[in-house]
One Martini backbone bead per residue (centre of mass of N, CA, C, O) as a GRO file, in nm:
protein
  152
    1MET     BB    1   0.093   0.038   0.026
    2GLY     BB    2   0.077   0.356  -0.043
    3LEU     BB    3   0.104   0.702  -0.074
    4LYS     BB    4  -0.132   0.921  -0.064
    5SER     BB    5  -0.230   1.149  -0.335
    6VAL     BB    6  -0.324   1.505  -0.387
    7LEU     BB    7  -0.364   1.708  -0.677
    8SER     BB    8  -0.443   2.062  -0.752
    9ALA     BB    9  -0.593   2.278  -1.011
   10LYS     BB   10  -0.691   2.618  -1.087
   11LEU     BB   11  -0.828   2.779  -1.388
   12GLU     BB   12  -0.885   3.035  -1.586
   13ILE     BB   13  -1.110   3.080  -1.862
   14LYS     BB   14  -1.217   3.193  -2.186
   15ALA     BB   15  -1.349   2.962  -2.265
   16ASN     BB   16  -1.591   2.755  -2.294
   17LYS     BB   17  -1.678   2.491  -2.102
   18ASP     BB   18  -1.786   2.310  -2.335
   19VAL     BB   19  -1.530   2.301  -2.504
   20LEU     BB   20  -1.336   2.155  -2.305
   21HIS     BB   21  -1.510   1.911  -2.249
   22ASP     BB   22  -1.530   1.817  -2.546
   23ILE     BB   23  -1.236   1.774  -2.605
   24PHE     BB   24  -1.169   1.559  -2.372
   25THR     BB   25  -1.409   1.366  -2.444
   26HIS     BB   26  -1.437   1.368  -2.789
   27LYS     BB   27  -1.134   1.536  -2.881
   28PRO     BB   28  -0.829   1.448  -2.793
   29HIS     BB   29  -0.695   1.441  -3.089
   30HIS     BB   30  -0.678   1.776  -3.090
   31VAL     BB   31  -0.461   1.863  -2.879
   32SER     BB   32  -0.198   1.854  -3.059
   33THR     BB   33  -0.281   2.118  -3.219
   34MET     BB   34  -0.315   2.313  -2.955
   35SER     BB   35  -0.057   2.142  -2.786
   36PRO     BB   36   0.238   2.043  -2.916
   37LEU     BB   37   0.442   2.067  -2.670
   38HIS     BB   38   0.281   1.847  -2.503
   39VAL     BB   39   0.109   1.704  -2.740
   40GLN     BB   40   0.145   1.461  -3.009
   41ASP     BB   41  -0.077   1.231  -2.924
   42CYS     BB   42  -0.412   1.074  -2.983
   43GLU     BB   43  -0.557   0.749  -2.934
   44LEU     BB   44  -0.762   0.490  -3.009
   45LEU     BB   45  -0.792   0.157  -2.876
   46GLN     BB   46  -1.097   0.151  -2.748
   47GLY     BB   47  -1.391   0.226  -2.873
   48THR     BB   48  -1.521   0.556  -2.787
   49PHE     BB   49  -1.523   0.862  -2.783
   50GLY     BB   50  -1.701   0.949  -2.490
   51THR     BB   51  -1.675   0.652  -2.350
   52VAL     BB   52  -1.717   0.442  -2.117
   53GLY     BB   53  -1.426   0.219  -2.133
   54SER     BB   54  -1.247   0.359  -2.300
   55LYS     BB   55  -0.932   0.364  -2.487
   56ILE     BB   56  -0.627   0.557  -2.454
   57ILE     BB   57  -0.343   0.728  -2.614
   58TRP     BB   58  -0.068   0.913  -2.500
   59LYS     BB   59   0.162   1.153  -2.646
   60TYR     BB   60   0.429   1.305  -2.458
   61THR     BB   61   0.600   1.593  -2.307
   62LEU     BB   62   0.824   1.571  -2.018
   63GLU     BB   63   1.094   1.731  -1.958
   64GLY     BB   64   1.200   1.629  -2.261
   65LYS     BB   65   1.026   1.361  -2.244
   66LYS     BB   66   0.906   1.088  -2.384
   67ARG     BB   67   0.562   0.978  -2.345
   68ILE     BB   68   0.316   0.748  -2.202
   69SER     BB   69  -0.055   0.699  -2.194
   70LYS     BB   70  -0.287   0.465  -2.070
   71GLN     BB   71  -0.644   0.509  -2.083
   72VAL     BB   72  -0.946   0.504  -1.898
   73ILE     BB   73  -1.280   0.570  -1.901
   74GLU     BB   74  -1.462   0.603  -1.602
   75ASP     BB   75  -1.601   0.902  -1.630
   76ILE     BB   76  -1.910   1.090  -1.720
   77ASP     BB   77  -2.034   1.438  -1.673
   78HIS     BB   78  -2.207   1.661  -1.856
   79GLU     BB   79  -2.349   1.844  -1.650
   80LYS     BB   80  -2.075   1.882  -1.454
   81LYS     BB   81  -1.809   1.857  -1.615
   82VAL     BB   82  -1.687   1.544  -1.599
   83LEU     BB   83  -1.361   1.369  -1.604
   84VAL     BB   84  -1.237   1.024  -1.586
   85LEU     BB   85  -0.897   0.904  -1.565
   86LYS     BB   86  -0.717   0.587  -1.599
   87GLU     BB   87  -0.419   0.442  -1.559
   88PHE     BB   88  -0.288   0.117  -1.702
   89GLU     BB   89  -0.048   0.236  -1.888
   90GLY     BB   90   0.289   0.349  -1.834
   91ASP     BB   91   0.496   0.576  -1.685
   92LEU     BB   92   0.333   0.611  -1.419
   93VAL     BB   93   0.271   0.299  -1.341
   94ASP     BB   94   0.577   0.233  -1.303
   95GLU     BB   95   0.577   0.430  -1.022
   96TYR     BB   96   0.261   0.448  -0.982
   97ASP     BB   97  -0.041   0.412  -0.813
   98ASN     BB   98  -0.358   0.477  -0.894
   99TRP     BB   99  -0.380   0.666  -1.147
  100LYS     BB  100  -0.571   0.973  -1.162
  101ILE     BB  101  -0.792   1.195  -1.350
  102ILE     BB  102  -0.969   1.509  -1.293
  103LEU     BB  103  -1.210   1.684  -1.482
  104HIS     BB  104  -1.333   2.014  -1.391
  105ILE     BB  105  -1.593   2.242  -1.485
  106GLU     BB  106  -1.646   2.562  -1.340
  107PRO     BB  107  -1.886   2.779  -1.274
  108LYS     BB  108  -1.811   3.151  -1.210
  109GLY     BB  109  -2.017   3.316  -1.341
  110GLU     BB  110  -1.834   3.479  -1.584
  111ILE     BB  111  -1.655   3.233  -1.520
  112ASP     BB  112  -1.425   2.964  -1.576
  113LEU     BB  113  -1.306   2.656  -1.429
  114VAL     BB  114  -1.023   2.458  -1.431
  115CYS     BB  115  -1.006   2.125  -1.284
  116TRP     BB  116  -0.728   1.951  -1.160
  117THR     BB  117  -0.709   1.602  -1.046
  118MET     BB  118  -0.474   1.406  -0.868
  119GLU     BB  119  -0.450   1.051  -0.811
  120TYR     BB  120  -0.214   0.873  -0.592
  121GLU     BB  121   0.062   0.638  -0.534
  122ARG     BB  122   0.338   0.620  -0.347
  123PRO     BB  123   0.582   0.389  -0.271
  124ASN     BB  124   0.743   0.632  -0.124
  125GLU     BB  125   0.901   0.908   0.017
  126ASN     BB  126   1.106   0.939  -0.241
  127ALA     BB  127   0.875   0.991  -0.412
  128PRO     BB  128   0.761   1.223  -0.604
  129GLU     BB  129   0.568   1.458  -0.659
  130LEU     BB  130   0.344   1.560  -0.942
  131ILE     BB  131   0.401   1.872  -1.014
  132ASN     BB  132   0.501   1.860  -1.309
  133LEU     BB  133   0.228   1.746  -1.418
  134LEU     BB  134   0.048   1.977  -1.327
  135ASP     BB  135   0.195   2.194  -1.490
  136PHE     BB  136   0.137   2.061  -1.759
  137MET     BB  137  -0.175   2.082  -1.749
  138VAL     BB  138  -0.181   2.388  -1.732
  139GLY     BB  139  -0.026   2.451  -1.995
  140MET     BB  140  -0.217   2.298  -2.183
  141THR     BB  141  -0.473   2.458  -2.115
  142LYS     BB  142  -0.368   2.736  -2.202
  143ALA     BB  143  -0.318   2.660  -2.499
  144ILE     BB  144  -0.611   2.586  -2.562
  145ASP     BB  145  -0.739   2.851  -2.475
  146ASP     BB  146  -0.579   3.032  -2.670
  147HIS     BB  147  -0.675   2.896  -2.928
  148HIS     BB  148  -0.982   2.977  -2.875
  149ALA     BB  149  -0.948   3.283  -2.841
  150LYS     BB  150  -0.836   3.328  -3.136
  151ALA     BB  151  -1.087   3.196  -3.290
  152ASN     BB  152  -1.300   3.431  -3.173
   0.00000   0.00000   0.00000
C-alpha cells in the first residue's frame, strides 16, 4: 500500500466551459494541434471517444522526455462537466499506483474554472510528488484556451 497523494490546480479560462469539456471528452485527438509542445498524439485504442470504458493512448513530452499514457475513461458527467481517466499502462504506472486524473469545469459567474485533480499512490517517501505533471496539465490547458480565444 503506497502513500496516497492528491494534487489539484484550478485556472480561469476564456473559452466556454462546454468547449473544453467537449475537447477532452469527445475530441482528445485534437489536443495535439492545440498544444503541440505538450501533446504529440492521442489515439483511440478501444471503444469510442466520449464513452465510459473506452481506452486511449496519449503521447506527450514532459520535461524534455517523450512519454506515453494509456488511459481508460472511468466516468463522464456531461451535466457537471466532469471527466475521470485512469492510467492502466504507461510511464506513470511504472512508478506510481492507482493514478487517475479528474477534469472538472466549474462555472463561477462570468468566468469558468478548469480544475485538474490527480490522485495516486507513491511507492515510498522518496518518490516525488507529481507537481511537474500538474504544471504540465496547467500549461496544456492554457495553450488550448489560448487556441480557442484566438479562434473567436
